[in-house]
PyMOL Python script that loads the backbone (N, CA, C, O; Angstrom):
from pymol import cmd

cmd.read_pdbstr("""\
ATOM      1  N   MET A   1     -14.170   3.039   2.293  1.00  0.00           N
ATOM      2  CA  MET A   1     -12.513   2.984   2.155  1.00  0.00           C
ATOM      3  C   MET A   1     -12.571   2.924   3.695  1.00  0.00           C
ATOM      4  O   MET A   1     -13.452   3.149   4.523  1.00  0.00           O
ATOM      5  N   ALA A   2     -11.274   2.530   3.750  1.00  0.00           N
ATOM      6  CA  ALA A   2     -10.601   1.838   4.835  1.00  0.00           C
ATOM      7  C   ALA A   2      -9.082   2.486   4.971  1.00  0.00           C
ATOM      8  O   ALA A   2      -8.277   2.531   4.041  1.00  0.00           O
ATOM      9  N   ASN A   3      -8.887   2.896   6.083  1.00  0.00           N
ATOM     10  CA  ASN A   3      -7.262   3.281   6.466  1.00  0.00           C
ATOM     11  C   ASN A   3      -6.592   2.068   6.788  1.00  0.00           C
ATOM     12  O   ASN A   3      -7.026   1.210   7.555  1.00  0.00           O
ATOM     13  N   VAL A   4      -4.984   2.020   5.861  1.00  0.00           N
ATOM     14  CA  VAL A   4      -4.498   1.135   6.121  1.00  0.00           C
ATOM     15  C   VAL A   4      -3.091   1.657   6.377  1.00  0.00           C
ATOM     16  O   VAL A   4      -2.805   2.835   6.165  1.00  0.00           O
ATOM     17  N   MET A   5      -2.073   0.616   6.911  1.00  0.00           N
ATOM     18  CA  MET A   5      -0.835   1.189   7.058  1.00  0.00           C
ATOM     19  C   MET A   5       0.088   0.775   5.893  1.00  0.00           C
ATOM     20  O   MET A   5       0.199  -0.432   5.675  1.00  0.00           O
ATOM     21  N   ILE A   6       0.625   1.475   5.279  1.00  0.00           N
ATOM     22  CA  ILE A   6       1.980   0.346   4.136  1.00  0.00           C
ATOM     23  C   ILE A   6       3.292   1.066   4.951  1.00  0.00           C
ATOM     24  O   ILE A   6       3.517   2.258   5.156  1.00  0.00           O
ATOM     25  N   ARG A   7       4.104  -0.210   5.351  1.00  0.00           N
ATOM     26  CA  ARG A   7       5.563   0.008   5.803  1.00  0.00           C
ATOM     27  C   ARG A   7       6.548  -0.969   4.763  1.00  0.00           C
ATOM     28  O   ARG A   7       6.313  -1.618   3.744  1.00  0.00           O
ATOM     29  N   LYS A   8       7.396  -0.788   5.336  1.00  0.00           N
ATOM     30  CA  LYS A   8       8.891  -1.792   4.833  1.00  0.00           C
ATOM     31  C   LYS A   8       9.179  -3.049   5.859  1.00  0.00           C
ATOM     32  O   LYS A   8       9.400  -2.884   7.059  1.00  0.00           O
ATOM     33  N   ASP A   9       9.144  -4.276   5.231  1.00  0.00           N
ATOM     34  CA  ASP A   9       9.577  -5.174   6.435  1.00  0.00           C
ATOM     35  C   ASP A   9      11.043  -5.031   6.500  1.00  0.00           C
ATOM     36  O   ASP A   9      11.690  -4.300   5.750  1.00  0.00           O
ATOM     37  N   PRO A  10      11.597  -5.868   7.563  1.00  0.00           N
ATOM     38  CA  PRO A  10      13.238  -6.108   7.185  1.00  0.00           C
ATOM     39  C   PRO A  10      13.881  -6.323   6.065  1.00  0.00           C
ATOM     40  O   PRO A  10      14.880  -5.671   5.759  1.00  0.00           O
ATOM     41  N   ASN A  11      13.400  -7.223   5.359  1.00  0.00           N
ATOM     42  CA  ASN A  11      14.011  -7.291   3.869  1.00  0.00           C
ATOM     43  C   ASN A  11      13.580  -6.371   2.655  1.00  0.00           C
ATOM     44  O   ASN A  11      13.913  -6.538   1.482  1.00  0.00           O
ATOM     45  N   GLY A  12      12.667  -5.234   3.230  1.00  0.00           N
ATOM     46  CA  GLY A  12      12.571  -4.246   2.335  1.00  0.00           C
ATOM     47  C   GLY A  12      11.311  -4.268   1.457  1.00  0.00           C
ATOM     48  O   GLY A  12      11.050  -3.489   0.540  1.00  0.00           O
ATOM     49  N   LYS A  13      10.547  -5.344   1.921  1.00  0.00           N
ATOM     50  CA  LYS A  13       9.563  -5.539   0.628  1.00  0.00           C
ATOM     51  C   LYS A  13       8.258  -4.807   1.567  1.00  0.00           C
ATOM     52  O   LYS A  13       8.085  -4.696   2.781  1.00  0.00           O
ATOM     53  N   LEU A  14       7.380  -4.340   0.256  1.00  0.00           N
ATOM     54  CA  LEU A  14       6.244  -3.294   1.253  1.00  0.00           C
ATOM     55  C   LEU A  14       5.344  -4.511   1.832  1.00  0.00           C
ATOM     56  O   LEU A  14       5.181  -5.669   1.449  1.00  0.00           O
ATOM     57  N   VAL A  15       4.768  -3.670   3.050  1.00  0.00           N
ATOM     58  CA  VAL A  15       4.140  -4.656   3.660  1.00  0.00           C
ATOM     59  C   VAL A  15       2.406  -3.531   3.696  1.00  0.00           C
ATOM     60  O   VAL A  15       2.447  -2.318   3.902  1.00  0.00           O
ATOM     61  N   PHE A  16       1.019  -4.341   3.440  1.00  0.00           N
ATOM     62  CA  PHE A  16      -0.095  -3.654   3.576  1.00  0.00           C
ATOM     63  C   PHE A  16      -1.108  -4.105   4.764  1.00  0.00           C
ATOM     64  O   PHE A  16      -1.641  -5.212   4.846  1.00  0.00           O
ATOM     65  N   TYR A  17      -1.252  -3.093   5.608  1.00  0.00           N
ATOM     66  CA  TYR A  17      -1.680  -3.750   6.984  1.00  0.00           C
ATOM     67  C   TYR A  17      -3.255  -3.121   7.026  1.00  0.00           C
ATOM     68  O   TYR A  17      -3.434  -1.905   7.099  1.00  0.00           O
ATOM     69  N   LEU A  18      -4.157  -3.903   6.983  1.00  0.00           N
ATOM     70  CA  LEU A  18      -5.659  -3.350   7.416  1.00  0.00           C
ATOM     71  C   LEU A  18      -6.187  -3.966   8.734  1.00  0.00           C
ATOM     72  O   LEU A  18      -6.544  -5.114   8.997  1.00  0.00           O
ATOM     73  N   ALA A  19      -6.134  -3.054   9.335  1.00  0.00           N
ATOM     74  CA  ALA A  19      -6.720  -3.294  10.795  1.00  0.00           C
ATOM     75  C   ALA A  19      -8.291  -3.854  11.055  1.00  0.00           C
ATOM     76  O   ALA A  19      -8.692  -4.555  11.983  1.00  0.00           O
ATOM     77  N   LYS A  20      -9.001  -3.328   9.967  1.00  0.00           N
ATOM     78  CA  LYS A  20     -10.574  -3.744  10.293  1.00  0.00           C
ATOM     79  C   LYS A  20     -10.203  -5.322  10.275  1.00  0.00           C
ATOM     80  O   LYS A  20      -9.956  -5.936  11.313  1.00  0.00           O
ATOM     81  N   LYS A  21     -10.192  -5.830   9.173  1.00  0.00           N
ATOM     82  CA  LYS A  21      -9.771  -7.164   9.209  1.00  0.00           C
ATOM     83  C   LYS A  21      -8.502  -8.120   9.630  1.00  0.00           C
ATOM     84  O   LYS A  21      -8.152  -9.287   9.455  1.00  0.00           O
ATOM     85  N   ASP A  22      -8.035  -6.979  10.266  1.00  0.00           N
ATOM     86  CA  ASP A  22      -6.316  -8.155  10.401  1.00  0.00           C
ATOM     87  C   ASP A  22      -5.692  -9.033   9.286  1.00  0.00           C
ATOM     88  O   ASP A  22      -5.258 -10.176   9.142  1.00  0.00           O
ATOM     89  N   LEU A  23      -5.894  -7.788   8.508  1.00  0.00           N
ATOM     90  CA  LEU A  23      -4.902  -8.603   7.539  1.00  0.00           C
ATOM     91  C   LEU A  23      -3.354  -7.757   7.104  1.00  0.00           C
ATOM     92  O   LEU A  23      -3.190  -6.539   7.173  1.00  0.00           O
ATOM     93  N   GLU A  24      -2.580  -8.519   6.766  1.00  0.00           N
ATOM     94  CA  GLU A  24      -1.453  -8.228   6.784  1.00  0.00           C
ATOM     95  C   GLU A  24      -1.058  -9.136   5.461  1.00  0.00           C
ATOM     96  O   GLU A  24      -1.149 -10.362   5.398  1.00  0.00           O
ATOM     97  N   ALA A  25      -0.608  -8.267   4.440  1.00  0.00           N
ATOM     98  CA  ALA A  25      -0.046  -9.232   3.300  1.00  0.00           C
ATOM     99  C   ALA A  25       1.146  -8.218   2.869  1.00  0.00           C
ATOM    100  O   ALA A  25       1.466  -7.102   3.277  1.00  0.00           O
ATOM    101  N   HIS A  26       1.642  -9.036   1.920  1.00  0.00           N
ATOM    102  CA  HIS A  26       2.834  -7.874   0.777  1.00  0.00           C
ATOM    103  C   HIS A  26       2.224  -7.771  -0.387  1.00  0.00           C
ATOM    104  O   HIS A  26       1.435  -8.389  -1.102  1.00  0.00           O
ATOM    105  N   ILE A  27       2.965  -6.594  -0.343  1.00  0.00           N
ATOM    106  CA  ILE A  27       2.270  -5.692  -1.998  1.00  0.00           C
ATOM    107  C   ILE A  27       3.090  -6.292  -3.361  1.00  0.00           C
ATOM    108  O   ILE A  27       4.235  -5.887  -3.565  1.00  0.00           O
ATOM    109  N   LEU A  28       2.652  -6.980  -4.011  1.00  0.00           N
ATOM    110  CA  LEU A  28       3.798  -7.522  -5.074  1.00  0.00           C
ATOM    111  C   LEU A  28       3.463  -6.776  -6.162  1.00  0.00           C
ATOM    112  O   LEU A  28       4.254  -7.114  -7.043  1.00  0.00           O
ATOM    113  N   ALA A  29       2.596  -5.806  -6.650  1.00  0.00           N
ATOM    114  CA  ALA A  29       2.654  -4.602  -7.427  1.00  0.00           C
ATOM    115  C   ALA A  29       1.583  -3.667  -7.096  1.00  0.00           C
ATOM    116  O   ALA A  29       0.440  -3.769  -6.651  1.00  0.00           O
ATOM    117  N   ILE A  30       2.629  -2.384  -7.602  1.00  0.00           N
ATOM    118  CA  ILE A  30       2.081  -0.947  -7.235  1.00  0.00           C
ATOM    119  C   ILE A  30       2.460   0.054  -8.553  1.00  0.00           C
ATOM    120  O   ILE A  30       3.530   0.429  -9.031  1.00  0.00           O
ATOM    121  N   GLU A  31       1.002   0.300  -8.906  1.00  0.00           N
ATOM    122  CA  GLU A  31       1.016   0.898 -10.035  1.00  0.00           C
ATOM    123  C   GLU A  31       2.146   2.408  -9.954  1.00  0.00           C
ATOM    124  O   GLU A  31       3.004   2.568 -10.822  1.00  0.00           O
ATOM    125  N   HIS A  32       2.014   3.134  -9.114  1.00  0.00           N
ATOM    126  CA  HIS A  32       3.317   4.340  -9.033  1.00  0.00           C
ATOM    127  C   HIS A  32       3.944   3.878  -7.444  1.00  0.00           C
ATOM    128  O   HIS A  32       3.453   3.531  -6.370  1.00  0.00           O
ATOM    129  N   ASP A  33       5.423   4.116  -8.046  1.00  0.00           N
ATOM    130  CA  ASP A  33       6.328   3.749  -6.958  1.00  0.00           C
ATOM    131  C   ASP A  33       7.688   4.447  -7.552  1.00  0.00           C
ATOM    132  O   ASP A  33       8.595   3.709  -7.937  1.00  0.00           O
ATOM    133  N   ASP A  34       7.810   5.699  -7.616  1.00  0.00           N
ATOM    134  CA  ASP A  34       8.991   6.512  -8.347  1.00  0.00           C
ATOM    135  C   ASP A  34       8.988   7.568  -7.564  1.00  0.00           C
ATOM    136  O   ASP A  34       8.328   7.883  -6.574  1.00  0.00           O
ATOM    137  N   ALA A  35      10.118   8.232  -8.371  1.00  0.00           N
ATOM    138  CA  ALA A  35      10.349   9.710  -7.575  1.00  0.00           C
ATOM    139  C   ALA A  35       9.164  11.006  -8.385  1.00  0.00           C
ATOM    140  O   ALA A  35       9.100  12.232  -8.288  1.00  0.00           O
ATOM    141  N   GLU A  36       8.440  10.080  -9.088  1.00  0.00           N
ATOM    142  CA  GLU A  36       6.840  11.016  -9.302  1.00  0.00           C
ATOM    143  C   GLU A  36       5.935  10.834  -8.722  1.00  0.00           C
ATOM    144  O   GLU A  36       5.097  11.721  -8.884  1.00  0.00           O
ATOM    145  N   GLY A  37       5.524   9.720  -7.777  1.00  0.00           N
ATOM    146  CA  GLY A  37       4.471   9.481  -6.828  1.00  0.00           C
ATOM    147  C   GLY A  37       4.707   8.375  -6.350  1.00  0.00           C
ATOM    148  O   GLY A  37       5.838   7.902  -6.464  1.00  0.00           O
ATOM    149  N   PHE A  38       3.718   7.703  -5.710  1.00  0.00           N
ATOM    150  CA  PHE A  38       3.627   6.714  -4.706  1.00  0.00           C
ATOM    151  C   PHE A  38       1.931   6.408  -4.870  1.00  0.00           C
ATOM    152  O   PHE A  38       0.988   7.195  -4.787  1.00  0.00           O
ATOM    153  N   GLY A  39       1.947   5.401  -5.053  1.00  0.00           N
ATOM    154  CA  GLY A  39       0.052   5.085  -4.957  1.00  0.00           C
ATOM    155  C   GLY A  39      -0.513   4.085  -6.262  1.00  0.00           C
ATOM    156  O   GLY A  39      -0.034   3.197  -6.968  1.00  0.00           O
ATOM    157  N   GLY A  40      -1.721   4.741  -6.134  1.00  0.00           N
ATOM    158  CA  GLY A  40      -2.680   4.002  -7.600  1.00  0.00           C
ATOM    159  C   GLY A  40      -2.887   2.434  -6.908  1.00  0.00           C
ATOM    160  O   GLY A  40      -2.868   2.200  -5.700  1.00  0.00           O
ATOM    161  N   GLU A  41      -3.062   1.566  -7.859  1.00  0.00           N
ATOM    162  CA  GLU A  41      -3.633   0.388  -7.825  1.00  0.00           C
ATOM    163  C   GLU A  41      -2.336  -0.625  -7.045  1.00  0.00           C
ATOM    164  O   GLU A  41      -1.130  -0.585  -7.288  1.00  0.00           O
ATOM    165  N   LEU A  42      -3.021  -1.449  -6.116  1.00  0.00           N
ATOM    166  CA  LEU A  42      -2.065  -1.991  -5.229  1.00  0.00           C
ATOM    167  C   LEU A  42      -2.342  -3.740  -5.659  1.00  0.00           C
ATOM    168  O   LEU A  42      -3.480  -4.208  -5.661  1.00  0.00           O
ATOM    169  N   THR A  43      -1.451  -4.338  -5.911  1.00  0.00           N
ATOM    170  CA  THR A  43      -1.826  -6.075  -5.982  1.00  0.00           C
ATOM    171  C   THR A  43      -0.888  -6.762  -4.791  1.00  0.00           C
ATOM    172  O   THR A  43       0.333  -6.853  -4.664  1.00  0.00           O
ATOM    173  N   LEU A  44      -2.197  -7.277  -3.841  1.00  0.00           N
ATOM    174  CA  LEU A  44      -1.239  -8.020  -2.798  1.00  0.00           C
ATOM    175  C   LEU A  44      -1.443  -9.532  -2.939  1.00  0.00           C
ATOM    176  O   LEU A  44      -2.352 -10.251  -3.355  1.00  0.00           O
ATOM    177  N   ASP A  45       0.127  -9.772  -2.273  1.00  0.00           N
ATOM    178  CA  ASP A  45       0.249 -11.569  -2.157  1.00  0.00           C
ATOM    179  C   ASP A  45      -1.118 -12.359  -2.249  1.00  0.00           C
ATOM    180  O   ASP A  45      -1.184 -13.157  -3.184  1.00  0.00           O
ATOM    181  N   ASP A  46      -2.090 -12.271  -1.516  1.00  0.00           N
ATOM    182  CA  ASP A  46      -3.248 -12.604  -1.292  1.00  0.00           C
ATOM    183  C   ASP A  46      -4.403 -13.049  -2.812  1.00  0.00           C
ATOM    184  O   ASP A  46      -5.374 -13.785  -2.986  1.00  0.00           O
ATOM    185  N   GLY A  47      -3.639 -12.172  -3.587  1.00  0.00           N
ATOM    186  CA  GLY A  47      -4.558 -11.712  -5.153  1.00  0.00           C
ATOM    187  C   GLY A  47      -5.418 -10.937  -4.900  1.00  0.00           C
ATOM    188  O   GLY A  47      -6.145 -10.623  -5.842  1.00  0.00           O
ATOM    189  N   SER A  48      -5.693 -10.301  -3.511  1.00  0.00           N
ATOM    190  CA  SER A  48      -6.713  -8.945  -3.699  1.00  0.00           C
ATOM    191  C   SER A  48      -6.126  -7.562  -4.124  1.00  0.00           C
ATOM    192  O   SER A  48      -4.929  -7.319  -3.971  1.00  0.00           O
ATOM    193  N   ARG A  49      -6.999  -6.665  -4.662  1.00  0.00           N
ATOM    194  CA  ARG A  49      -6.601  -5.505  -5.343  1.00  0.00           C
ATOM    195  C   ARG A  49      -6.811  -4.409  -4.266  1.00  0.00           C
ATOM    196  O   ARG A  49      -7.624  -4.587  -3.358  1.00  0.00           O
ATOM    197  N   TYR A  50      -6.044  -3.222  -4.372  1.00  0.00           N
ATOM    198  CA  TYR A  50      -6.805  -2.075  -3.475  1.00  0.00           C
ATOM    199  C   TYR A  50      -6.305  -0.894  -4.340  1.00  0.00           C
ATOM    200  O   TYR A  50      -5.424  -1.058  -5.184  1.00  0.00           O
ATOM    201  N   TYR A  51      -6.920   0.356  -4.095  1.00  0.00           N
ATOM    202  CA  TYR A  51      -6.520   1.453  -4.764  1.00  0.00           C
ATOM    203  C   TYR A  51      -6.343   2.682  -3.488  1.00  0.00           C
ATOM    204  O   TYR A  51      -7.096   2.968  -2.557  1.00  0.00           O
ATOM    205  N   VAL A  52      -5.185   3.170  -3.852  1.00  0.00           N
ATOM    206  CA  VAL A  52      -4.718   4.453  -3.164  1.00  0.00           C
ATOM    207  C   VAL A  52      -4.417   5.245  -3.992  1.00  0.00           C
ATOM    208  O   VAL A  52      -3.893   5.012  -5.081  1.00  0.00           O
ATOM    209  N   ASP A  53      -4.831   6.608  -3.387  1.00  0.00           N
ATOM    210  CA  ASP A  53      -4.631   8.212  -4.193  1.00  0.00           C
ATOM    211  C   ASP A  53      -3.279   8.308  -4.356  1.00  0.00           C
ATOM    212  O   ASP A  53      -2.558   8.241  -3.360  1.00  0.00           O
ATOM    213  N   PRO A  54      -2.741   8.476  -5.620  1.00  0.00           N
ATOM    214  CA  PRO A  54      -1.208   8.825  -5.487  1.00  0.00           C
ATOM    215  C   PRO A  54      -0.841  10.016  -5.035  1.00  0.00           C
ATOM    216  O   PRO A  54      -1.338  11.090  -5.374  1.00  0.00           O
ATOM    217  N   LEU A  55       0.450   9.763  -3.896  1.00  0.00           N
ATOM    218  CA  LEU A  55       0.722  10.862  -3.400  1.00  0.00           C
ATOM    219  C   LEU A  55       2.154  11.645  -3.926  1.00  0.00           C
ATOM    220  O   LEU A  55       3.192  10.997  -4.070  1.00  0.00           O
ATOM    221  N   THR A  56       2.100  12.773  -4.132  1.00  0.00           N
ATOM    222  CA  THR A  56       3.198  13.359  -4.644  1.00  0.00           C
ATOM    223  C   THR A  56       3.900  14.380  -3.451  1.00  0.00           C
ATOM    224  O   THR A  56       3.248  14.969  -2.589  1.00  0.00           O
ATOM    225  N   PRO A  57       5.161  14.434  -3.591  1.00  0.00           N
ATOM    226  CA  PRO A  57       5.754  13.426  -4.075  1.00  0.00           C
ATOM    227  C   PRO A  57       6.116  12.306  -2.782  1.00  0.00           C
ATOM    228  O   PRO A  57       5.880  12.535  -1.596  1.00  0.00           O
ATOM    229  N   PRO A  58       6.643  11.253  -3.238  1.00  0.00           N
ATOM    230  CA  PRO A  58       6.865  10.000  -2.585  1.00  0.00           C
ATOM    231  C   PRO A  58       6.901  10.098  -0.968  1.00  0.00           C
ATOM    232  O   PRO A  58       7.649  10.819  -0.307  1.00  0.00           O
ATOM    233  N   PRO A  59       5.804   9.100  -0.434  1.00  0.00           N
ATOM    234  CA  PRO A  59       6.183  10.053   1.312  1.00  0.00           C
ATOM    235  C   PRO A  59       7.342   8.879   2.150  1.00  0.00           C
ATOM    236  O   PRO A  59       7.908   7.930   1.607  1.00  0.00           O
ATOM    237  N   LYS A  60       7.441   9.253   3.425  1.00  0.00           N
ATOM    238  CA  LYS A  60       8.347   8.589   3.646  1.00  0.00           C
ATOM    239  C   LYS A  60       7.481   7.279   4.622  1.00  0.00           C
ATOM    240  O   LYS A  60       6.336   7.541   4.992  1.00  0.00           O
ATOM    241  N   LEU A  61       8.010   6.099   4.939  1.00  0.00           N
ATOM    242  CA  LEU A  61       7.332   5.042   5.223  1.00  0.00           C
ATOM    243  C   LEU A  61       7.539   4.952   6.459  1.00  0.00           C
ATOM    244  O   LEU A  61       8.603   5.494   6.760  1.00  0.00           O
ATOM    245  N   PRO A  62       6.833   4.373   7.581  1.00  0.00           N
ATOM    246  CA  PRO A  62       5.857   3.628   7.360  1.00  0.00           C
ATOM    247  C   PRO A  62       4.758   5.143   7.322  1.00  0.00           C
ATOM    248  O   PRO A  62       5.148   6.172   7.873  1.00  0.00           O
ATOM    249  N   ILE A  63       3.481   5.089   6.657  1.00  0.00           N
ATOM    250  CA  ILE A  63       2.282   5.922   6.252  1.00  0.00           C
ATOM    251  C   ILE A  63       0.856   5.165   6.883  1.00  0.00           C
ATOM    252  O   ILE A  63       0.735   3.986   7.213  1.00  0.00           O
ATOM    253  N   THR A  64      -0.021   6.101   6.922  1.00  0.00           N
ATOM    254  CA  THR A  64      -1.107   5.376   7.266  1.00  0.00           C
ATOM    255  C   THR A  64      -2.318   6.416   5.889  1.00  0.00           C
ATOM    256  O   THR A  64      -2.632   7.601   5.780  1.00  0.00           O
ATOM    257  N   VAL A  65      -2.658   5.092   5.064  1.00  0.00           N
ATOM    258  CA  VAL A  65      -3.744   6.404   4.076  1.00  0.00           C
ATOM    259  C   VAL A  65      -4.914   5.543   3.680  1.00  0.00           C
ATOM    260  O   VAL A  65      -5.200   4.384   3.979  1.00  0.00           O
ATOM    261  N   ARG A  66      -5.494   6.418   2.938  1.00  0.00           N
ATOM    262  CA  ARG A  66      -7.236   5.551   2.648  1.00  0.00           C
ATOM    263  C   ARG A  66      -7.422   4.601   1.730  1.00  0.00           C
ATOM    264  O   ARG A  66      -7.593   5.139   0.636  1.00  0.00           O
ATOM    265  N   ALA A  67      -7.461   3.622   1.677  1.00  0.00           N
ATOM    266  CA  ALA A  67      -7.491   2.351   0.787  1.00  0.00           C
ATOM    267  C   ALA A  67      -9.060   1.733   0.158  1.00  0.00           C
ATOM    268  O   ALA A  67      -9.961   1.313   0.884  1.00  0.00           O
ATOM    269  N   ARG A  68      -9.104   1.797  -1.187  1.00  0.00           N
ATOM    270  CA  ARG A  68     -10.355   1.376  -1.369  1.00  0.00           C
ATOM    271  C   ARG A  68     -10.246  -0.385  -2.193  1.00  0.00           C
ATOM    272  O   ARG A  68      -9.281  -0.616  -2.922  1.00  0.00           O
ATOM    273  N   ARG A  69     -11.096  -1.246  -2.004  1.00  0.00           N
ATOM    274  CA  ARG A  69     -10.881  -2.378  -2.396  1.00  0.00           C
ATOM    275  C   ARG A  69     -11.364  -2.282  -3.955  1.00  0.00           C
ATOM    276  O   ARG A  69     -12.106  -1.400  -4.387  1.00  0.00           O
ATOM    277  N   LEU A  70     -10.842  -3.283  -4.669  1.00  0.00           N
ATOM    278  CA  LEU A  70     -11.011  -2.772  -6.312  1.00  0.00           C
ATOM    279  C   LEU A  70     -11.660  -4.410  -6.609  1.00  0.00           C
ATOM    280  O   LEU A  70     -12.019  -4.736  -7.741  1.00  0.00           O
TER     281      LEU A  70
END
""", "prot")
cmd.dss("prot")
cmd.show_as("cartoon", "prot")
cmd.util.cbc("prot")
cmd.orient("prot")
């Protein structure tokens, strides 16, 4: 598992940043992103997928979380 930062870009899209690999990619799909919670399976624009434990209530962004590659 690695620490990743999730933030919003100026256009309001979610951005995933993994410092270990200097990877910055937009999040195309997220399993949970509503009033119930935030997280689950993330699909990035480069095709890779990661899993973030769902957080309840949804956090303020930017946030650093632990992610696992799927």
